[in-house]
C-alpha positions, 0 to 999 in steps of 0.5 A, spaced: 471 356 513 464 354 510 462 359 504 456 364 507 450 363 504 444 368 504 436 367 504 433 368 497 429 374 499 435 378 500 437 377 493 430 379 491 431 385 495 438 387 492 434 386 485 429 391 487 434 396 490 438 395 483 431 396 479 429 403 483 436 405 482 436 404 474 429 407 474 431 413 478 437 414 473 433 414 467 428 419 470 433 424 471 436 422 463 443 420 465 446 415 462 450 410 466 457 413 463 454 420 465 452 418 472 458 414 473 463 420 472 459 424 476 460 419 482 467 418 480 466 410 479 467 406 474 461 405 469 462 397 470 461 398 478 454 402 476 452 397 471 453 391 477 449 395 482 444 396 477 444 389 475 443 387 483 450 384 484 453 385 491 455 393 492 458 397 497 453 401 502 457 407 501 456 407 493 449 406 495 449 412 499 453 416 494 448 414 488 442 416 492 445 423 494 447 424 487 440 422 484 437 426 490 433 420 493 432 418 500 436 412 501 430 409 505 426 409 499 431 404 496 429 399 502 422 401 503 418 395 501 410 395 500 407 390 505 
């Protein structure tokens, strides 16, 4: 089976989501460790999300809810 590839724009979108999550976390004054513990995630998982690595959509939902942001904000793109 051939390895699946994605358009570069998908990776750029993932990087934007990662940057927003990190920005919201910093605005709440949480460290990665504090937020990870609150989410019952390993800190490395949260770190990977904030660096734009592939992550589980359920983690994104939980992070958004914990930071009290609408999930749609993470996917919003200004045109």
